[in-house]
C-alpha positions, 0 to 999 in steps of 0.5 A: 431357631438360634439362641437370642432371637424372639419368636413373634407369632400373631395368631387370632383376630382383634375386636375391631375386626367385628368380634364381640364379647358375648356376656351371659347372664348369671343363672343364679341371683346373689341376695344382698338382703340381710336375714335373721339367723333362723332364715338361714340355710347354712351348708358345709364345704371342706377343701384341702389347701396346701395339705390341711384341711379348711372347713368353710360354712355358709353363705351368711347374709348379715351385716359385715360387722355382725359377721366379723363379730361372730367369726371372732367368738367362734374362733375363740370358742374353737381355738383355731384360726379363720376369715371371712371371704365373700360371706362364707367363713372358713376355719382351719381344721375339720370342724364341722360337728362343733361348728353345727353346735355352736351355730345352732346355739346362735339360732342358724339352720342348716340344709338337710344333709349338711 
């Protein structure tokens, strides 16, 4: 292949040829209902992002403004950064024990083993 020439490959079929996209239904149902803190069963997850530890806790089923207010108070008490994404709160650092104590004070419960 010489320099400067483009290679044009066409492999595959087009949707118009009778192919159809198959969509499978979700196995789990996402609940959009609002629950009181004592009815939550929260879990912890730990992830590494760019070499740093991030603690995730969730999934919260409370109104958006309440969850943002809770996140703000938790970040202030813990002295760390964090954000709220899709019902999960993300905190910078490994804070599982401290978070568990603060959230149980607020009335939240955790799944056994978490």
